[in-house]
C-alpha positions in Angstrom: -12.0 -6.9 19.2 -13.6 -4.5 16.1 -11.7 -2.5 13.7 -12.8 0.8 13.1 -15.2 2.0 11.2 -14.4 1.8 7.5 -15.0 5.4 6.1 -13.2 6.5 9.3 -9.3 5.5 8.1 -6.4 7.3 6.1 -5.6 5.3 3.6 -2.3 7.2 2.8 0.1 6.5 5.4 -1.8 2.8 5.0 -0.7 2.0 2.0 2.7 3.4 2.4 2.9 1.2 5.9 1.8 -1.1 4.1 4.6 -1.2 1.0 7.7 0.1 3.7 6.9 -1.7 6.3 6.2 -4.9 4.0 10.0 -4.4 2.3 11.4 -4.0 5.5 10.2 -6.9 7.6 11.0 -8.7 4.5 14.6 -7.4 4.5 15.2 -7.8 8.4 13.5 -10.7 8.7 15.4 -12.4 5.3 11.9 -14.0 5.0 9.9 -12.1 2.5 6.8 -13.8 2.5 6.6 -12.3 5.8 7.0 -8.8 4.3 4.2 -10.3 1.8 2.1 -10.7 5.2 2.7 -7.0 6.1 1.8 -5.8 2.4 -1.5 -7.7 2.3 -2.4 -7.0 5.8 -2.3 -3.1 4.7 -4.0 -3.5 1.3 -6.7 -5.6 2.6 -7.0 -2.9 5.0 -7.3 0.0 2.6 -9.3 -2.2 0.7 -12.1 -2.1 2.8 -12.2 1.6 3.3 -11.5 2.3 -0.1 -14.6 0.2 -1.1 -16.7 1.9 1.6 -16.2 5.6 0.3 -15.8 5.2 -3.5 -17.0 1.9 -4.8 -15.7 -1.0 -6.5 -14.0 0.5 -9.6 -11.7 3.2 -7.8 -11.3 0.1 -4.8 -10.1 -1.5 -8.2 -7.9 1.1 -9.8 -6.2 1.9 -6.5 -5.3 -1.8 -5.3 -3.5 -1.9 -8.8 -1.7 1.1 -7.9 -1.1 -1.0 -4.4 -0.4 -3.9 -5.8 1.2 -2.7 -9.6 3.9 -0.2 -6.6 4.8 -3.0 -4.7 5.7 -5.1 -8.2 7.1 -1.8 -10.2 9.8 -1.5 -6.7 11.8 -4.4 -8.0 12.8 -3.1 -11.4 13.0 0.1 -10.2 15.5 -1.1 -7.3 17.9 -1.7 -10.1 17.9 1.9 -11.3 17.8 3.7 -8.2 18.2 1.7 -5.8 15.8 -0.1 -3.0 15.3 2.2 -0.7 14.8 4.7 -2.9 12.8 2.5 -5.0 10.5 1.4 -2.5 9.8 5.4 -1.4 9.0 6.0 -4.7 6.4 3.7 -5.2 5.2 4.0 -1.5 5.0 7.9 -1.9 3.2 7.5 -5.4 0.5 4.9 -4.1 -0.2 7.2 -1.1 -1.1 10.0 -3.2 -3.1 8.2 -5.3 -4.9 6.6 -1.8 -5.4 10.4 -0.6 -6.3 12.1 -3.7 -8.8 9.4 -5.2 -10.5 8.0 -1.9 -9.3 10.2 1.3 -10.2 13.5 0.3 -14.0 12.2 0.3 
């Protein structure tokens, strides 16, 4: 089994899937670390693509946005609710991935 060429992967949907999928996995199984596995898997695959397409500086910025979105979703959830929070940070991370990497 081989991974697709990193330059051929679109990361905006991947980042959204990682954040939303991680949340759903943790919520439905009750096993928070399992949600982290989903988050990490999508993040690693996206990071591989970001590095191939944009270089280390943009990869670091997009990784910070991705992980920062995960961290920001928790306090944001207390203000606007869990699902709106997860969708908001997923949208922000996906938009950043689209504009900084995928459009290249």
